[in-house]
C-alpha positions in Angstrom: -0.2 -0.1 0.0 1.2 3.5 -0.7 1.4 4.5 2.8 2.6 1.4 4.0 5.2 0.0 5.8 5.8 -4.0 5.0 8.8 -6.4 5.4 9.4 -9.5 3.4 10.0 -12.4 5.6 12.2 -14.8 4.1 12.6 -17.7 6.6 12.9 -21.4 6.5 10.2 -23.6 4.7 8.1 -26.3 6.0 4.6 -27.6 5.9 2.5 -30.1 6.9 0.4 -32.6 4.7 -3.1 -32.0 4.1 -5.0 -35.0 5.4 -8.5 -35.4 6.9 -6.7 -34.7 10.3 -7.0 -31.1 9.7 -3.3 -30.3 9.2 -2.0 -27.0 9.5 -0.5 -24.7 7.5 3.2 -23.8 8.4 3.1 -20.4 10.7 3.8 -17.0 9.0 6.8 -16.9 11.1 8.6 -20.0 9.0 7.9 -18.9 5.9 8.0 -16.0 3.3 5.0 -13.6 3.0 4.2 -10.2 2.7 3.0 -8.4 5.8 1.5 -4.9 5.6 1.5 -2.7 9.0 -2.2 -2.0 8.4 -5.4 -3.3 9.7 -8.3 -4.6 7.5 -11.4 -2.9 8.3 -14.2 -4.7 6.4 -14.3 -7.9 4.6 -12.2 -7.8 1.5 -13.9 -8.6 -2.2 -12.9 -10.4 -5.0 -12.8 -7.8 -7.7 -11.3 -8.5 -11.5 -9.3 -11.2 -9.5 -7.9 -8.7 -7.5 -8.4 -8.5 -3.2 -10.2 -4.7 -2.8 -9.7 -4.1 1.1 -10.3 -1.3 3.6 -7.4 -1.0 5.9 -5.9 1.5 8.6 -2.5 2.2 9.0 -2.7 3.9 12.4 -3.3 7.1 11.0 -5.4 7.0 7.9 -7.7 4.7 6.4 -7.4 3.2 2.4 -9.2 1.6 0.0 -6.7 -0.5 -1.6 -6.4 -3.5 -4.1 -3.8 -6.3 -4.3 -2.8 -8.6 -7.1 -2.6 -12.4 -7.0 1.4 -12.1 -6.1 0.6 -10.0 -2.8 1.6 -6.1 -4.6 -0.3 -3.3 -3.6 -1.9 -2.6 -7.1 -3.6 0.9 -6.3 -4.6 2.2 -3.2 -6.9 5.3 -2.1 -7.0 7.3 1.1 -10.5 7.5 1.8 -10.8 9.6 5.4 -13.0 12.1 2.9 -15.7 10.1 2.2 -16.6 9.3 5.8 -19.9 10.1 7.2 -18.9 14.1 8.0 -18.1 14.6 11.9 -17.3 10.7 12.3 -14.3 8.4 11.8 -14.1 5.1 10.5 -13.8 3.8 14.0 -17.2 5.6 15.1 -19.6 4.5 12.7 -21.9 2.1 13.2 -21.3 -0.4 10.5 -19.1 -0.6 7.5 -18.9 -2.9 4.6 -17.7 -3.1 0.8 -19.9 -4.4 -1.9 -19.3 -4.6 -5.8 -22.1 -4.1 -8.5 -23.1 -6.5 -11.4 -20.8 -3.4 -13.4 -17.6 -4.3 -11.4 -18.0 -0.8 -9.5 -16.8 -0.8 -5.9 -19.1 0.4 -3.1 -18.2 1.8 0.2 -21.5 1.3 2.5 -21.6 3.3 5.8 -24.5 3.3 8.3 -24.3 5.4 11.7 -27.0 5.9 14.4 -26.4 9.5 15.8 -29.2 10.3 18.5 -31.8 7.9 17.3 -31.1 9.1 13.7 -29.8 6.6 11.2 -27.9 8.1 8.6 -26.6 6.0 5.4 -24.1 7.1 2.9 -22.7 4.9 -0.1 -19.8 6.0 -2.2 -19.2 4.2 -5.7 -15.6 4.0 -7.3 -14.6 2.3 -10.5 -12.8 -1.1 -10.5 -9.2 0.6 -10.5 -10.2 3.1 -7.5 -11.4 6.2 -9.1 -14.5 8.3 -7.5 -17.6 8.2 -9.4 -20.3 9.5 -6.8 -22.0 9.3 -3.6 -24.8 9.9 -1.5 -25.5 10.4 2.1 -29.0 10.4 3.7 -31.4 9.5 6.3 -33.8 6.6 6.6 -36.9 7.7 5.6 -40.0 8.1 7.7 -43.3 8.9 6.2 -46.8 9.5 7.4 -48.4 7.7 4.4 -47.9 4.3 2.5 -49.2 3.5 -0.9 -49.2 0.0 -1.1 -51.0 -1.4 -4.2 -54.2 -0.1 -4.5 -54.2 0.9 -0.8 -53.1 4.2 1.1 -52.5 3.6 4.6 -52.2 6.3 6.8 -49.6 5.8 9.7 -50.3 8.9 11.5 -46.8 10.1 11.8 -45.9 7.3 13.4 -43.5 5.4 11.6 -40.3 4.1 13.0 -38.4 2.2 10.0 -34.9 1.1 10.9 -32.3 0.2 8.6 -31.3 -3.5 7.4 -29.2 -2.6 4.1 -27.4 -1.1 1.4 -27.7 -3.3 -1.6 -26.8 -3.0 -5.2 -28.9 -4.0 -7.9 -28.5 -5.6 -10.9 -28.9 -2.2 -13.4 -26.6 -0.5 -11.3 -29.1 1.2 -8.9 -28.7 1.0 -5.1 -31.5 -0.1 -2.9 -31.5 1.2 0.9 -33.7 -1.1 2.9 -35.3 -0.6 6.1 -38.2 -1.9 8.0 -40.8 -1.3 10.6 -43.1 -3.6 12.9 -46.0 -1.9 13.8 -47.0 -2.3 17.7 -50.5 -1.1 17.2 -52.9 -2.9 19.5 -56.1 -1.6 17.3 -54.7 -1.9 13.9 -52.2 -3.3 11.6 -51.6 -6.4 14.1 -48.8 -8.9 12.6 -47.7 -6.4 10.1 -44.1 -5.5 8.9 -43.6 -2.9 6.5 -40.3 -3.0 4.3 -39.1 0.0 2.5 -36.8 0.1 -0.5 -35.4 3.8 -1.0 -34.1 3.5 -4.6 -31.1 5.7 -5.9 -30.1 5.8 -9.6 -26.8 5.0 -11.2 -25.2 8.7 -10.4 -26.5 8.1 -7.1 -29.5 10.2 -6.8 -32.6 9.7 -5.0 -35.5 8.3 -7.4 -38.4 7.1 -4.8 -39.6 5.0 -1.8 -41.2 1.6 -2.6 -43.1 -0.4 0.1 -44.2 -3.6 0.8 -46.0 -5.3 3.5 -44.9 -8.7 5.1 -47.9 -10.2 7.3 -45.7 -11.0 10.3 -44.5 -9.3 13.4 -40.5 -10.0 12.8 -37.3 -8.3 13.6 -35.1 -8.3 10.2 -31.3 -9.4 11.2 -29.8 -9.1 7.6 -30.9 -8.6 4.3 -28.8 -9.8 0.8 -29.7 -9.3 -2.7 -29.4 -12.1 -5.5 -27.7 -11.6 -8.9 -31.7 -11.4 -10.2 -32.7 -8.8 -7.5 -34.1 -11.4 -5.0 -34.1 -9.9 -1.6 -33.3 -12.6 1.2 -34.4 -11.6 4.5 -32.6 -13.0 7.6 -35.7 -12.3 10.4 -36.6 -13.5 13.9 -39.6 -13.8 15.5 -40.4 -12.5 19.1 -40.3 -15.5 20.2 -36.7 -15.9 18.9 -37.0 -18.3 15.9 -34.7 -17.1 12.8 -36.3 -17.8 9.7 -35.2 -17.0 5.6 -37.6 -15.4 3.4 -37.1 -14.4 -0.2 -39.2 -12.1 -2.4 -38.6 -10.3 -5.4 -37.9 -6.2 -5.6 -41.6 -6.0 -5.8 -42.5 -7.8 -2.9 -43.8 -10.9 -4.4 -43.4 -13.8 -2.3 -40.4 -16.4 -4.0 -39.3 -18.5 -1.1 -39.4 -19.3 2.5 -37.6 -21.6 5.2 -39.0 -21.5 8.6 -37.2 -24.5 9.9 -33.6 -24.1 10.0 -31.9 -23.8 13.3 -29.3 -21.4 13.2 -27.9 -19.1 16.1 -26.4 -16.3 13.8 -25.7 -15.7 10.1 -22.3 -14.1 9.3 -22.2 -14.2 5.5 -23.8 -14.9 2.2 -22.5 -16.0 -1.3 -24.2 -17.2 -4.4 -23.0 -20.0 -6.6 -22.8 -19.5 -10.8 -26.2 -21.9 -10.3 -27.8 -19.1 -8.5 -27.8 -21.4 -5.5 -27.7 -19.5 -2.2 -24.6 -20.4 0.5 -24.5 -19.2 4.0 -22.2 -19.1 6.7 -23.5 -19.4 10.3 -23.2 -20.3 13.7 -25.5 -23.0 15.7 -25.1 -25.8 18.6 -25.0 -29.5 17.4 -26.7 -32.1 19.8 -23.6 -31.8 21.9 -24.7 -28.3 22.8 -21.5 -27.3 21.1 -21.2 -23.9 19.3 -20.2 -25.2 15.7 -19.2 -23.5 12.4 -22.3 -24.0 9.9 -22.5 -23.9 6.1 -25.9 -24.4 4.2 -26.9 -24.3 0.9 -30.8 -23.3 -0.4 -32.0 -22.8 -3.5 -34.0 -19.7 -4.9 -37.4 -21.0 -2.9 -35.7 -21.6 0.3 -35.4 -25.5 0.1 -32.5 -26.4 1.8 -29.8 -28.4 -0.6 -27.3 -29.1 1.8 -25.9 -28.5 5.3 -22.8 -29.1 7.5 -21.2 -28.5 10.7 -17.5 -27.7 11.3 -16.1 -28.4 14.7 -12.5 -29.0 15.6 -12.4 -28.1 19.3 -13.9 -24.8 17.9 -16.5 -23.6 16.3 -15.4 -23.0 12.5 -16.9 -19.6 10.9 -16.0 -18.5 7.3 -16.2 -15.3 5.9 -15.5 -15.8 2.0 -16.0 -18.3 -0.5 -14.9 -18.8 -3.8 -16.3 -21.2 -6.4 -13.6 -23.8 -8.2 -14.3 -26.3 -10.7 -14.6 -29.5 -8.4 -16.2 -27.6 -5.1 -15.8 -24.5 -2.9 -13.0 -22.8 -1.0 -14.1 -21.3 2.6 -11.9 -18.9 4.3 -12.5 -17.8 8.1 -10.9 -18.4 11.6 -12.1 -20.9 14.4 -13.5 -19.4 17.8 -14.2 -21.1 21.2 -17.0 -18.7 22.2 -20.3 -18.0 21.0 -20.1 -14.9 18.1 -23.1 -12.6 18.0 -21.4 -10.6 14.8 -18.2 -10.0 12.6 -16.6 -6.4 12.8 -13.1 -6.3 11.7 -12.8 -3.5 13.6 -13.2 -5.1 16.7 -14.1 -8.6 16.8 -10.4 -10.3 16.4 -8.7 -7.6 19.1 -9.3 -9.6 22.0 -10.1 -13.1 20.7 -7.6 -16.2 20.3 -8.5 -17.1 17.0 -6.9 -19.1 14.0 -7.5 -18.6 10.6 -8.8 -21.4 8.6 -9.1 -22.9 5.0 -11.5 -24.9 4.0 -11.8 -27.0 0.8 -15.2 -28.8 -0.1 -17.2 -30.8 -2.9 -20.3 -29.1 -4.0 -22.2 -30.6 -1.2 -20.1 -28.9 1.7 -18.1 -32.5 2.4 -14.6 -31.6 3.4 -11.8 -32.6 0.9 -9.1 -30.9 3.1 -8.4 -28.2 5.8 -5.8 -26.5 7.1 -5.0 -24.1 9.9 -2.8 -21.2 9.8 -0.6 -21.4 13.2 1.0 -18.7 14.3 1.5 -17.4 17.7 -0.7 -14.4 17.4 -4.5 -14.3 16.5 -5.0 -15.1 12.6 -8.0 -14.7 10.6 -8.4 -15.6 6.6 -10.1 -13.0 5.0 -10.3 -14.1 1.7 -8.2 -16.1 -1.3 -7.6 -15.6 -4.9 -7.8 -18.8 -7.3 -5.3 -18.5 -9.5 -2.4 -21.2 -10.4 -2.0 -21.3 -6.5 -3.9 -19.8 -4.2 -3.3 -16.3 -2.7 -4.5 -16.2 1.0 -5.5 -12.8 2.3 -5.8 -12.2 6.3 -5.3 -10.3 9.4 -2.6 -10.8 12.3 -3.8 -9.8 15.8 -1.1 -9.4 18.6 -2.6 -7.6 21.3 -2.1 -3.8 19.9 -0.2 -4.5 17.0 -2.3 -5.4 13.8 -1.1 -6.2 10.3 -2.3 -7.5 7.0 -0.5 -10.6 5.7 -0.6 -12.2 2.2 0.7 -16.0 2.0 0.7 -17.9 -1.1 -0.7 -21.8 -1.1 -1.0 -24.7 -3.4 -3.9 -25.8 -4.5 -4.5 -28.4 -1.6 -3.4 -25.8 1.1 0.1 -26.4 1.4 2.4 -23.6 1.4 3.5 -22.9 -2.0 6.7 -20.7 -1.7 7.5 -17.0 -1.5 5.6 -14.1 -2.1 7.7 -11.9 -3.2 7.0 -8.0 -3.7 
């Protein structure tokens, strides 16, 4: 990175063979790697077979791209793009996304005195600034739903659920509100889509109704603009329901037992994969991967536990299965925030290869003295592994190169 201080470690080579007994990748102190003196601030993404990441060097925050050799391709200081009067450490939610046009979205949400501020900044795939919007979650007195006009009497309390890139290059801010009226609108949740055009100008609000009292924890969007809602009932039951952009029902799964959902992926067949956490029959907290089709039918599910729960933050699809990257943890995890989750946790980076049904082919654990987290990999001639390293108050970004089987492949030289 432009303002990075990085060190090329050239140390002795050794690796463990990758068998089903969970062999370990040789520690970063035992191999040649690139180490950047920066802390990952949000889940990185893959853009044009490069890793795009938000990182902070202790002074400033950067949007940066890294190639398959671990070298920084471009870097942009993004301190001036923050929500006004905030810092990247202070805002409530920070994420990277990319749209179908290959553009990069820097999304932010901040709650300030109960007012929810949303901001999205659009960049090209080479880091050039395009445009942006800053707005509040909209509140309204009247909702037009199909042929009905619903008077809310000034009582709406929409709260933010997500900022999503749609397939045509527009952007949707999703918010929801579950009414608590005793005399009307019982068991009703309103969904609001605030739409912004390709120039990030507000177009209008769109509404639809869910005939249930629910709390929406997450919302994701598919490649064909289906909205995938992760919701919770007042009794604490988690379920997934899927609608199209107009709110028409597509699918539902109400019997899948998960405690927390961490990430969403879509494969080349339009099937959905989720990373989550749950409990096995022994009441152990486990990592969980599961797949479902567009209509909410579960295709497969697998738990991953090897003395700790394995939680996965990224996936790449290969010609013979999937490669997942993440970490292990010995506690129940409510959320993943790269800015704070791993500061005090003793975790180790995990790389897992499965077939298309989630059955493990091989898995590796990165064993170094400090905590480490697997952020993302690139699939090229070898595997470029990108992750974070945490040693009390010292934070670094590390890049390693692995063979396809997860073994150490050799030096990454900048």
